[in-house]
C-alpha positions in Angstrom: 107.7 177.5 186.4 107.4 180.4 184.1 107.6 179.8 180.3 110.2 181.8 178.4 108.8 184.0 175.6 110.2 183.3 172.1 112.9 185.7 171.0 111.9 188.4 168.5 114.3 186.7 166.0 112.7 183.3 166.4 109.3 184.9 166.0 110.5 186.6 162.8 111.9 183.4 161.3 108.6 181.6 162.2 106.6 184.3 160.5 108.7 184.2 157.4 108.4 180.4 157.2 104.7 180.5 157.8 104.3 183.2 155.2 106.2 181.3 152.6 104.2 178.2 153.3 101.0 180.1 153.0 102.0 181.6 149.6 103.2 178.3 148.2 106.0 176.0 148.9 109.3 176.8 150.4 112.3 174.8 149.2 114.2 172.7 151.7 117.5 174.6 151.0 115.8 177.9 151.9 114.3 176.5 155.2 117.6 174.9 156.2 119.5 178.1 155.4 117.1 180.2 157.5 117.5 177.8 160.5 121.3 177.9 160.2 121.3 181.7 160.1 119.2 181.8 163.2 121.7 179.5 165.0 124.6 181.7 163.9 122.8 184.8 165.2 122.4 183.0 168.6 126.0 181.8 168.7 128.1 184.6 167.2 128.5 187.8 169.0 127.9 190.9 166.9 126.8 188.7 164.0 125.0 190.6 161.2 123.0 188.1 159.2 121.7 190.7 156.7 124.4 189.8 154.0 123.3 186.2 154.0 120.5 185.4 151.6 118.4 182.3 152.0 116.4 182.9 148.8 116.0 180.8 145.7 115.0 182.6 142.6 114.7 181.3 139.1 114.2 183.5 136.1 114.4 183.2 132.4 118.1 183.5 132.3 119.5 183.2 135.8 118.9 181.1 138.9 120.1 182.1 142.4 120.5 179.6 145.3 120.6 180.3 149.0 124.1 181.3 150.3 124.2 178.3 152.6 123.5 174.9 151.0 121.8 172.0 152.8 125.0 170.2 153.9 126.5 173.5 155.2 123.2 174.4 157.0 123.0 170.9 158.6 126.6 171.2 159.8 126.0 174.6 161.4 122.8 173.4 163.0 124.5 170.3 164.4 127.5 172.1 165.9 127.5 173.6 169.4 127.9 177.4 169.8 131.4 176.8 171.2 132.4 174.7 168.2 131.0 177.3 165.7 132.9 180.1 167.4 136.2 178.3 167.9 136.4 176.9 164.4 135.7 180.3 162.8 132.4 179.4 161.2 130.9 182.9 162.1 133.3 184.8 159.9 133.3 182.3 157.0 129.5 182.3 156.9 129.6 186.0 156.2 131.8 185.3 153.2 129.2 183.0 151.7 127.5 184.4 148.6 124.7 183.5 146.3 125.4 181.5 143.2 123.8 182.7 140.0 123.8 180.4 137.1 122.8 180.7 133.5 119.9 178.5 132.6 121.1 175.0 131.9 124.0 175.2 134.3 123.6 173.7 137.7 125.9 174.5 140.6 127.6 171.6 142.4 125.3 169.9 144.9 122.4 172.2 143.9 123.7 175.0 146.1 126.4 177.7 146.4 129.9 177.4 145.2 131.2 179.0 148.5 132.9 176.0 150.1 134.4 175.6 153.6 132.0 177.5 155.7 131.5 174.6 158.1 134.5 172.4 158.9 
């Protein structure tokens, strides 16, 4: 039986994760977001993941969280492709946006304010 080669997307995600781990630590919300985006790309036809950011940044005045928080990412990863498509998750995921907060202000659930991506 021949082994299937990993898809270019899976290889890219693996390289990003390994690079992040080599340079320091990657936050759980970033990793979960990346895995959810990979699932969306595999399930949603013509899905363009470039607007979705899975990056956490913390500066002197602002903090930005990944577009998809951990509960949302877990939900996406736990759904079948048929469920993701039929419930409209593909389109709602593209409407997610990063949350920027002023220092001292924390977003709800340590993630984005965009709610309702996953049913």
